[in-house]
C-alpha positions as a Markdown table, in Angstrom:
| # | Residue | x | y | z |
|---|---|---|---|---|
| 1 | Met | 0.0 | 0.0 | 0.0 |
| 2 | Lys | 1.3 | 3.5 | -0.9 |
| 3 | Asn | 0.7 | 6.1 | 1.7 |
| 4 | Ile | 0.6 | 9.7 | 0.4 |
| 5 | Trp | -0.2 | 12.8 | 2.5 |
| 6 | Ile | -1.6 | 16.0 | 1.0 |
| 7 | Leu | -1.5 | 19.2 | 3.1 |
| 8 | Ser | -3.5 | 22.2 | 2.1 |
| 9 | Gly | -4.5 | 25.2 | 4.3 |
| 10 | Glu | -6.7 | 27.4 | 2.0 |
| 11 | Ala | -9.8 | 27.1 | -0.1 |
| 12 | Ser | -8.0 | 27.0 | -3.4 |
| 13 | Gly | -5.6 | 24.3 | -2.2 |
| 14 | Asp | -8.6 | 22.3 | -1.0 |
| 15 | Met | -9.9 | 22.3 | -4.5 |
| 16 | Tyr | -6.6 | 21.3 | -6.0 |
| 17 | Gly | -6.0 | 18.6 | -3.4 |
| 18 | Ala | -9.4 | 17.0 | -4.1 |
| 19 | Lys | -8.7 | 16.8 | -7.8 |
| 20 | Leu | -5.2 | 15.5 | -7.2 |
| 21 | Ala | -6.5 | 12.7 | -4.9 |
| 22 | Glu | -8.9 | 11.6 | -7.7 |
| 23 | Glu | -6.1 | 11.3 | -10.2 |
| 24 | Leu | -3.8 | 9.5 | -7.7 |
| 25 | Arg | -6.4 | 6.9 | -7.2 |
| 26 | Leu | -7.0 | 6.4 | -10.9 |
| 27 | Ile | -3.3 | 6.0 | -11.5 |
| 28 | Ala | -3.0 | 3.5 | -8.6 |
| 29 | Ala | -6.0 | 1.5 | -9.8 |
| 30 | Gly | -4.5 | 1.4 | -13.3 |
| 31 | Arg | -1.3 | 0.0 | -11.9 |
| 32 | Gly | -3.1 | -2.5 | -9.7 |
| 33 | Glu | -1.9 | -0.8 | -6.5 |
| 34 | Thr | -3.6 | 0.2 | -3.3 |
| 35 | Ile | -3.2 | 3.8 | -2.2 |
| 36 | Arg | -4.0 | 5.6 | 1.0 |
| 37 | Ile | -4.3 | 9.4 | 1.1 |
| 38 | Ala | -4.4 | 11.4 | 4.3 |
| 39 | Gly | -3.5 | 14.9 | 5.4 |
| 40 | Met | -4.9 | 18.4 | 6.1 |
| 41 | Gly | -7.7 | 20.0 | 4.0 |
| 42 | Gly | -11.2 | 21.4 | 3.8 |
| 43 | Pro | -14.6 | 20.3 | 2.6 |
| 44 | Lys | -13.6 | 19.3 | -1.0 |
| 45 | Met | -10.8 | 17.1 | 0.2 |
| 46 | Ile | -13.1 | 15.6 | 2.8 |
| 47 | Ala | -15.7 | 14.9 | 0.0 |
| 48 | Ala | -12.9 | 13.3 | -2.1 |
| 49 | Gly | -12.5 | 10.7 | 0.6 |
| 50 | Ile | -9.2 | 11.8 | 2.0 |
| 51 | Asp | -8.4 | 10.8 | 5.6 |
| 52 | Ile | -8.4 | 14.4 | 7.0 |
| 53 | Arg | -6.3 | 14.7 | 10.2 |
| 54 | Val | -6.9 | 18.5 | 10.4 |
| 55 | Asp | -9.8 | 20.5 | 9.0 |
| 56 | Ser | -8.2 | 23.6 | 7.5 |
| 57 | Thr | -11.5 | 25.4 | 6.6 |
| 58 | Glu | -10.8 | 28.4 | 8.9 |
| 59 | Leu | -7.0 | 28.4 | 8.7 |
| 60 | Gly | -6.6 | 30.6 | 5.7 |
| 61 | Val | -5.4 | 33.9 | 7.1 |
| 62 | Ile | -3.5 | 36.7 | 5.4 |
| 63 | Gly | -1.0 | 39.2 | 6.9 |
| 64 | Phe | 1.7 | 39.1 | 9.6 |
| 65 | Val | -0.6 | 40.4 | 12.4 |
| 66 | Glu | -3.5 | 38.1 | 11.4 |
| 67 | Ile | -1.2 | 35.1 | 11.6 |
| 68 | Leu | 0.1 | 36.1 | 15.0 |
| 69 | Lys | -3.4 | 36.1 | 16.3 |
| 70 | His | -3.7 | 32.4 | 15.5 |
| 71 | Ile | -0.2 | 31.3 | 16.2 |
| 72 | Phe | -1.0 | 28.9 | 19.0 |
| 73 | Thr | -3.6 | 27.1 | 16.8 |
| 74 | Phe | -0.9 | 26.7 | 14.1 |
| 75 | Ile | 1.7 | 25.4 | 16.6 |
| 76 | Asn | -0.7 | 22.8 | 18.0 |
| 77 | Ile | -1.6 | 21.6 | 14.5 |
| 78 | Phe | 2.0 | 21.6 | 13.4 |
| 79 | Phe | 3.2 | 19.3 | 16.2 |
| 80 | Lys | 0.2 | 17.1 | 15.9 |
| 81 | Leu | 0.9 | 16.4 | 12.2 |
| 82 | Val | 4.7 | 16.1 | 12.7 |
| 83 | Lys | 4.1 | 13.4 | 15.3 |
| 84 | Gln | 1.7 | 11.5 | 13.0 |
| 85 | Ala | 4.1 | 11.8 | 10.1 |
| 86 | Lys | 7.0 | 10.4 | 12.1 |
| 87 | Thr | 4.9 | 7.5 | 13.2 |
| 88 | Glu | 3.4 | 6.6 | 9.8 |
| 89 | Arg | 6.3 | 7.7 | 7.6 |
| 90 | Pro | 4.3 | 8.4 | 4.4 |
| 91 | Asp | 5.9 | 7.6 | 1.1 |
| 92 | Arg | 5.3 | 11.1 | -0.1 |
| 93 | Val | 4.2 | 14.3 | 1.5 |
| 94 | Val | 2.6 | 16.7 | -1.0 |
| 95 | Leu | 2.4 | 20.3 | 0.1 |
| 96 | Ile | 0.0 | 22.7 | -1.6 |
| 97 | Asp | 1.1 | 26.3 | -1.3 |
| 98 | Tyr | 0.4 | 27.6 | 2.3 |
| 99 | Pro | 4.1 | 28.6 | 2.8 |
| 100 | Gly | 3.9 | 29.9 | 6.4 |
| 101 | Phe | 3.0 | 26.5 | 7.7 |
| 102 | Asn | 4.3 | 24.2 | 4.9 |
| 103 | Leu | 7.9 | 25.6 | 4.7 |
| 104 | Leu | 8.6 | 24.6 | 8.3 |
| 105 | Phe | 6.8 | 21.3 | 7.8 |
| 106 | Ala | 8.8 | 20.5 | 4.7 |
| 107 | Trp | 12.1 | 21.2 | 6.6 |
| 108 | Val | 11.1 | 18.8 | 9.4 |
| 109 | Met | 10.1 | 16.1 | 6.8 |
| 110 | Tyr | 13.5 | 16.6 | 5.1 |
| 111 | Arg | 15.3 | 16.1 | 8.4 |
| 112 | Asn | 13.3 | 12.9 | 9.0 |
| 113 | Lys | 14.1 | 11.6 | 5.4 |
| 114 | Ile | 10.4 | 11.7 | 4.3 |
| 115 | Pro | 10.2 | 12.8 | 0.6 |
| 116 | Val | 8.5 | 16.2 | 0.1 |
| 117 | Ile | 6.8 | 17.2 | -3.2 |
| 118 | Trp | 5.5 | 20.8 | -3.5 |
| 119 | Tyr | 2.5 | 21.3 | -5.7 |
| 120 | Val | 1.7 | 25.0 | -6.2 |
| 121 | Cys | 4.9 | 26.8 | -5.4 |
| 122 | Pro | 4.9 | 29.2 | -2.5 |
| 123 | His | 5.3 | 32.8 | -3.8 |
| 124 | Leu | 8.8 | 33.1 | -2.7 |
| 125 | Trp | 9.5 | 35.2 | -5.8 |
| 126 | Val | 7.5 | 37.9 | -4.0 |
| 127 | Trp | 8.6 | 37.8 | -0.4 |
| 128 | Gly | 11.5 | 35.4 | 0.0 |
| 129 | Lys | 13.8 | 34.9 | -2.9 |
| 130 | Trp | 16.6 | 34.2 | -0.4 |
| 131 | Arg | 14.7 | 31.0 | 0.6 |
| 132 | Leu | 14.8 | 29.5 | -2.9 |
| 133 | Pro | 18.0 | 27.5 | -2.3 |
| 134 | Val | 16.5 | 26.1 | 0.9 |
| 135 | Leu | 13.4 | 25.1 | -0.9 |
| 136 | Ala | 15.4 | 23.5 | -3.6 |
| 137 | Lys | 17.3 | 21.5 | -1.0 |
| 138 | Ile | 14.4 | 20.2 | 1.0 |
| 139 | Cys | 12.1 | 19.3 | -1.9 |
| 140 | Thr | 12.2 | 16.1 | -3.9 |
| 141 | Lys | 10.2 | 17.8 | -6.7 |
| 142 | Met | 8.6 | 21.1 | -7.4 |
| 143 | Leu | 5.4 | 21.1 | -9.4 |
| 144 | Val | 4.5 | 24.7 | -10.6 |
| 145 | Ile | 1.3 | 26.0 | -12.0 |
| 146 | Phe | 2.5 | 29.3 | -13.5 |
| 147 | Pro | 4.8 | 29.1 | -16.5 |
| 148 | Phe | 7.0 | 32.0 | -15.3 |
| 149 | Glu | 7.9 | 30.0 | -12.1 |
| 150 | Val | 10.2 | 27.7 | -14.0 |
| 151 | Glu | 12.6 | 30.7 | -14.5 |
| 152 | Val | 12.5 | 31.5 | -10.8 |
| 153 | Phe | 14.5 | 28.3 | -9.9 |
| 154 | Glu | 17.0 | 28.7 | -12.8 |
| 155 | Lys | 19.9 | 29.4 | -10.4 |
| 156 | Thr | 19.1 | 26.4 | -8.1 |
| 157 | Pro | 19.7 | 22.7 | -8.6 |
| 158 | Leu | 15.9 | 22.1 | -8.5 |
| 159 | Lys | 14.3 | 21.9 | -11.9 |
| 160 | Pro | 10.5 | 22.5 | -11.6 |
| 161 | Asp | 7.9 | 20.8 | -13.7 |
| 162 | Phe | 5.2 | 23.1 | -15.1 |
| 163 | Val | 2.1 | 20.9 | -14.9 |
| 164 | Gly | -0.6 | 23.5 | -15.9 |
| 165 | His | -3.0 | 25.3 | -13.6 |
| 166 | Pro | -5.7 | 23.0 | -12.1 |
| 167 | Leu | -8.2 | 25.8 | -12.3 |
| 168 | Val | -8.3 | 25.5 | -16.1 |
| 169 | Asp | -9.7 | 22.0 | -15.8 |
| 170 | Ile | -11.9 | 22.8 | -12.8 |
| 171 | Val | -13.5 | 25.8 | -14.6 |
| 172 | Glu | -13.9 | 24.1 | -17.9 |
| 173 | Gly | -15.2 | 21.0 | -16.3 |
| 174 | Arg | -18.1 | 22.8 | -14.6 |
| 175 | Arg | -19.0 | 25.0 | -17.6 |
| 176 | Asp | -22.7 | 24.7 | -18.5 |
| 177 | Pro | -23.5 | 25.4 | -22.1 |
| 178 | Ala | -27.0 | 26.3 | -21.1 |
| 179 | Ile | -25.8 | 29.4 | -19.2 |
| 180 | Thr | -25.4 | 32.6 | -21.1 |
| 181 | Arg | -23.7 | 35.7 | -19.7 |
| 182 | Asp | -26.2 | 38.4 | -18.5 |
| 183 | Pro | -24.7 | 41.8 | -19.2 |
| 184 | Asn | -26.8 | 43.3 | -16.4 |
| 185 | Ala | -25.7 | 40.9 | -13.7 |
| 186 | Phe | -23.0 | 42.4 | -11.4 |
| 187 | Leu | -21.1 | 40.0 | -9.1 |
| 188 | Leu | -19.5 | 40.8 | -5.8 |
| 189 | Leu | -16.7 | 38.5 | -4.5 |
| 190 | Pro | -15.6 | 40.0 | -1.2 |
| 191 | Gly | -13.4 | 36.9 | -0.2 |
| 192 | Ser | -13.6 | 33.8 | 1.9 |
| 193 | Arg | -11.9 | 35.1 | 5.1 |
| 194 | Val | -13.7 | 37.1 | 7.8 |
| 195 | Met | -11.0 | 39.7 | 8.1 |
| 196 | Glu | -10.8 | 40.5 | 4.4 |
| 197 | Ile | -14.6 | 40.7 | 4.1 |
| 198 | Glu | -14.7 | 43.2 | 7.1 |
| 199 | Arg | -12.1 | 45.3 | 5.3 |
| 200 | Leu | -13.4 | 45.1 | 1.7 |
| 201 | Leu | -17.2 | 44.7 | 1.8 |
| 202 | Pro | -18.0 | 48.2 | 3.2 |
| 203 | Val | -16.1 | 49.8 | 0.3 |
| 204 | Met | -17.7 | 47.5 | -2.2 |
| 205 | Leu | -21.2 | 48.5 | -0.9 |
| 206 | Glu | -20.4 | 52.2 | -1.1 |
| 207 | Ser | -19.3 | 51.6 | -4.7 |
| 208 | Val | -22.4 | 49.6 | -5.5 |
| 209 | Cys | -24.6 | 52.6 | -4.4 |
| 210 | Gln | -22.8 | 54.8 | -7.0 |
| 211 | Ile | -22.7 | 52.2 | -9.7 |
| 212 | Ser | -26.4 | 51.5 | -9.3 |
| 213 | Glu | -27.3 | 55.2 | -9.4 |
| 214 | Lys | -25.4 | 55.6 | -12.7 |
| 215 | His | -26.4 | 52.2 | -14.2 |
| 216 | Pro | -29.9 | 51.4 | -12.8 |
| 217 | Gln | -30.3 | 48.4 | -15.2 |
| 218 | Leu | -27.7 | 46.4 | -13.2 |
| 219 | His | -28.7 | 43.7 | -10.7 |
| 220 | Phe | -26.3 | 42.8 | -7.9 |
| 221 | Phe | -25.3 | 39.4 | -6.6 |
| 222 | Leu | -22.8 | 38.3 | -4.0 |
| 223 | Ser | -21.4 | 34.8 | -3.9 |
| 224 | Thr | -19.7 | 33.2 | -0.9 |
| 225 | Pro | -17.9 | 29.9 | -0.4 |
| 226 | Arg | -19.8 | 28.8 | 2.8 |
| 227 | Gln | -22.7 | 29.7 | 5.0 |
| 228 | Lys | -20.7 | 31.3 | 7.8 |
| 229 | Val | -19.3 | 33.8 | 5.2 |
| 230 | Ala | -22.8 | 34.4 | 3.7 |
| 231 | Asp | -24.3 | 35.1 | 7.2 |
| 232 | Leu | -21.5 | 37.7 | 7.8 |
| 233 | Cys | -22.1 | 39.4 | 4.5 |
| 234 | Cys | -25.9 | 39.5 | 5.0 |
| 235 | Lys | -25.4 | 41.1 | 8.4 |
| 236 | Met | -23.0 | 43.7 | 7.0 |
| 237 | Ile | -25.3 | 44.5 | 4.1 |
| 238 | Glu | -28.3 | 44.9 | 6.5 |
| 239 | Asp | -26.2 | 47.2 | 8.8 |
| 240 | Phe | -25.0 | 49.2 | 5.8 |
| 241 | Arg | -28.5 | 49.7 | 4.5 |
| 242 | Lys | -29.6 | 51.2 | 7.8 |
| 243 | Arg | -27.1 | 53.9 | 7.3 |
| 244 | Asn | -27.6 | 54.3 | 3.5 |
| 245 | Asn | -31.0 | 53.4 | 2.0 |
| 246 | Ala | -29.6 | 54.0 | -1.5 |
| 247 | Leu | -28.1 | 50.5 | -1.5 |
| 248 | Pro | -29.9 | 48.4 | -4.0 |
| 249 | Glu | -31.0 | 44.8 | -3.4 |
| 250 | Ile | -28.1 | 42.4 | -3.3 |
| 251 | Ser | -28.8 | 38.7 | -3.6 |
| 252 | Val | -26.4 | 36.6 | -1.4 |
| 253 | Ser | -25.8 | 33.0 | -2.2 |
| 254 | Thr | -23.4 | 30.2 | -1.1 |
| 255 | Gly | -21.4 | 27.7 | -3.1 |
| 256 | Asp | -22.3 | 28.9 | -6.6 |
| 257 | Thr | -19.4 | 31.2 | -7.4 |
| 258 | Gly | -18.5 | 29.1 | -10.5 |
| 259 | Val | -22.0 | 29.5 | -11.9 |
| 260 | Trp | -21.9 | 33.3 | -11.4 |
| 261 | Gln | -18.5 | 33.5 | -12.9 |
| 262 | Gln | -20.1 | 32.1 | -16.1 |
| 263 | Lys | -23.3 | 34.1 | -15.8 |
| 264 | Ala | -22.4 | 37.6 | -14.5 |
| 265 | Gly | -21.5 | 40.3 | -16.9 |
| 266 | Thr | -19.0 | 42.1 | -14.7 |
| 267 | Gly | -17.6 | 41.8 | -11.2 |
| 268 | Leu | -15.8 | 43.4 | -8.2 |
| 269 | Ala | -13.5 | 41.0 | -6.3 |
| 270 | Ala | -11.0 | 40.6 | -3.5 |
| 271 | Ser | -7.6 | 39.6 | -4.7 |
| 272 | Gly | -6.9 | 35.9 | -4.6 |
| 273 | Thr | -7.3 | 32.7 | -6.6 |
| 274 | Val | -10.8 | 33.9 | -7.5 |
| 275 | Thr | -9.3 | 36.4 | -10.0 |
| 276 | Val | -7.5 | 33.6 | -11.9 |
| 277 | Glu | -10.7 | 31.5 | -11.8 |
| 278 | Ser | -12.7 | 34.5 | -13.1 |
| 279 | Ala | -10.2 | 35.1 | -15.9 |
| 280 | Ile | -10.5 | 31.5 | -17.1 |
| 281 | Ala | -14.3 | 31.7 | -16.9 |
| 282 | Gly | -14.3 | 35.0 | -18.9 |
| 283 | Leu | -15.6 | 37.3 | -16.2 |
| 284 | Pro | -14.1 | 40.9 | -16.3 |
| 285 | Leu | -13.2 | 42.2 | -12.8 |
| 286 | Val | -12.0 | 45.1 | -10.8 |
| 287 | Val | -9.8 | 43.9 | -8.0 |
| 288 | Gly | -8.9 | 45.2 | -4.6 |
| 289 | Tyr | -7.3 | 44.3 | -1.3 |
| 290 | Arg | -6.5 | 45.6 | 2.2 |
| 291 | Val | -4.5 | 44.2 | 5.1 |
| 292 | Ser | -3.7 | 45.8 | 8.4 |
| 293 | Trp | -1.3 | 48.8 | 8.3 |
| 294 | Leu | 1.0 | 47.0 | 10.7 |
| 295 | Ser | 1.2 | 44.1 | 8.2 |
| 296 | Ile | 2.1 | 46.7 | 5.5 |
| 297 | Ile | 4.8 | 48.2 | 7.7 |
| 298 | Ile | 6.3 | 44.8 | 8.4 |
| 299 | Ala | 6.3 | 44.0 | 4.7 |
| 300 | Leu | 8.1 | 47.2 | 4.0 |
| 301 | Leu | 10.7 | 46.5 | 6.6 |
| 302 | Leu | 11.2 | 43.0 | 5.1 |
| 303 | Gln | 11.6 | 44.6 | 1.7 |
| 304 | Val | 8.6 | 42.6 | 0.2 |
| 305 | Lys | 8.1 | 43.9 | -3.3 |
| 306 | Leu | 5.3 | 43.4 | -5.8 |
| 307 | Phe | 6.4 | 40.8 | -8.4 |
| 308 | Arg | 6.2 | 42.4 | -11.9 |
| 309 | Gly | 4.6 | 45.4 | -10.2 |
| 310 | Phe | 1.2 | 43.8 | -9.5 |
| 311 | Phe | -0.5 | 42.0 | -6.6 |
| 312 | Thr | -3.3 | 40.4 | -8.6 |
| 313 | Met | -2.2 | 37.0 | -9.9 |
| 314 | Thr | -4.0 | 37.5 | -13.3 |
| 315 | Asn | -1.9 | 40.6 | -14.0 |
| 316 | Ile | 1.3 | 38.9 | -12.8 |
| 317 | Ile | 0.7 | 36.0 | -15.2 |
| 318 | Ala | 0.1 | 38.3 | -18.1 |
| 319 | Asp | 2.8 | 40.8 | -17.0 |
| 320 | Lys | 0.3 | 43.6 | -17.7 |
| 321 | Val | -2.9 | 45.1 | -16.4 |
| 322 | Val | -5.7 | 42.7 | -17.2 |
| 323 | Phe | -7.9 | 43.6 | -14.2 |
| 324 | Glu | -7.4 | 47.1 | -12.7 |
| 325 | Glu | -6.3 | 46.6 | -9.1 |
| 326 | Phe | -6.3 | 48.9 | -6.0 |
| 327 | Leu | -4.3 | 48.1 | -2.9 |
| 328 | Gln | -4.9 | 49.6 | 0.6 |
| 329 | His | -6.0 | 53.2 | 0.6 |
| 330 | Arg | -6.4 | 53.2 | -3.2 |
| 331 | Phe | -9.2 | 50.7 | -2.8 |
| 332 | Lys | -11.9 | 53.4 | -2.6 |
| 333 | Thr | -15.1 | 54.3 | -4.3 |
| 334 | Glu | -13.7 | 57.1 | -6.4 |
| 335 | Asn | -11.2 | 54.7 | -8.0 |
| 336 | Ile | -13.5 | 51.6 | -8.2 |
| 337 | Val | -16.5 | 53.1 | -9.9 |
| 338 | Pro | -14.7 | 54.5 | -13.0 |
| 339 | Ala | -12.7 | 51.3 | -13.3 |
| 340 | Val | -15.9 | 49.3 | -13.2 |
| 341 | Glu | -17.5 | 51.5 | -15.9 |
| 342 | Arg | -14.5 | 50.9 | -18.2 |
| 343 | Ile | -15.2 | 47.1 | -18.2 |
| 344 | Leu | -19.0 | 47.1 | -18.3 |
| 345 | Pro | -20.4 | 45.8 | -21.6 |
| 346 | Gly | -19.7 | 48.6 | -24.1 |
| 347 | Gly | -17.0 | 50.1 | -21.8 |
| 348 | Glu | -13.7 | 51.3 | -23.3 |
| 349 | Arg | -11.7 | 48.4 | -21.9 |
| 350 | Arg | -14.2 | 45.6 | -22.3 |
| 351 | Gln | -12.9 | 44.0 | -25.5 |
| 352 | Glu | -9.3 | 44.4 | -24.4 |
| 353 | Val | -10.0 | 42.6 | -21.1 |
| 354 | Glu | -11.9 | 39.8 | -22.8 |
| 355 | Ala | -8.9 | 39.2 | -25.2 |
| 356 | Asp | -6.4 | 39.3 | -22.3 |
| 357 | Met | -8.4 | 36.8 | -20.2 |
| 358 | Leu | -8.4 | 34.3 | -23.1 |
| 359 | Glu | -4.6 | 34.8 | -23.4 |
| 360 | Val | -4.2 | 34.1 | -19.6 |
| 361 | Arg | -6.3 | 31.0 | -19.9 |
| 362 | Asn | -4.2 | 29.6 | -22.8 |
| 363 | Met | -0.9 | 30.3 | -20.9 |
| 364 | Leu | -2.2 | 28.3 | -17.9 |
| 365 | Ala | -3.4 | 25.2 | -19.7 |
| 366 | Ala | -1.5 | 22.0 | -19.3 |
| 367 | Gln | 0.5 | 20.9 | -22.3 |
| 368 | Ser | -1.3 | 17.6 | -22.3 |
| 369 | Gly | -4.2 | 16.2 | -20.3 |
| 370 | Ser | -5.3 | 17.9 | -17.1 |
| 371 | Ala | -3.1 | 19.7 | -14.6 |
| 372 | Ala | -4.1 | 17.3 | -11.8 |
| 373 | Arg | -3.2 | 14.3 | -14.0 |
| 374 | Gln | 0.2 | 15.7 | -14.8 |
| 375 | Ala | 0.8 | 16.4 | -11.1 |
| 376 | Ala | -0.3 | 13.0 | -10.1 |
| 377 | Leu | 2.0 | 11.3 | -12.7 |
| 378 | Ala | 4.9 | 13.4 | -11.4 |
| 379 | Ile | 4.1 | 12.5 | -7.8 |
| 380 | Thr | 3.8 | 8.7 | -8.4 |
| 381 | Cys | 6.9 | 8.6 | -10.7 |
| 382 | Asn | 9.7 | 6.5 | -9.1 |
| 383 | Glu | 12.4 | 9.0 | -10.2 |
| 384 | Glu | 13.1 | 11.4 | -7.3 |
| 385 | Ala | 14.9 | 14.2 | -9.2 |
């Protein structure tokens, strides 16, 4: 029996881990082997039948200060998983992004001679280039999902494999030919974490008031990944409406982001994996993000710089502005509203954005088969170089 662990700490990694597990089982069945898959993940990995040792649903936090607030939770989980790994000695440990936790876990696995394969490279090219040689040392393989990441490791002995982005297959697999894009449907995607929603949604709602006043034909929808997030958004919308009755009706739903990415005409989103997902689906966005100012100060002290000058992954991939983006104090109504108007159907940037999204989708597609299949083949290959 082969024993493979998959560790994911965020919603996007949960999706990728679930797809990876499916492909690992198919490969094992084709070879007449038995495989056991365990690890850390969320609802999709649980649904995929993975033996989840730690539920990571609420572990996705962003920013130095935010991480410190949960530090003891992370420490307890870390030592719990290390103890189990030392006891079970899995044949492979597959780490999906989540660098704050997984980098240290990878080092401990390396010291205990347990092979580590990283699937979805941590963004060290943004905040930790000096760690690239360390990562190259402790990893057996590096499977990257962005084509430019192959160049990042050029000066290290580790030669990454570009396997394609799993979101291409996920988005295309759920595409419904019966759904047509509604030019008057406007989608809000305020994020999946409580802290980012509390920072971003009020500004989004202020912008919606102005957008609705200038474009009364629009109807507004908000999609969330789970009920806890939906409840928070509903409460915040209700509280905002008490202060500003100009806010139009906003329909809040759960678990249908993929449908709305295919159906909506335009969107306003928090930065994150959802921007790549939307680009693949063909939904033009305006993107924003805010973290605590203390986190920003720490980032400046550590000389963290924007890679290629952007913080939105879609723009980083294309190396140009696909989605207009606004960080920190620039994420405000007076910037958001005109940016939205430029990408509404008939807007001056609409056709340009649609062409750029298609280009990004083609850049991310696996060279053959699906990304999850290519990753699974690399993980189960006997060669460890």
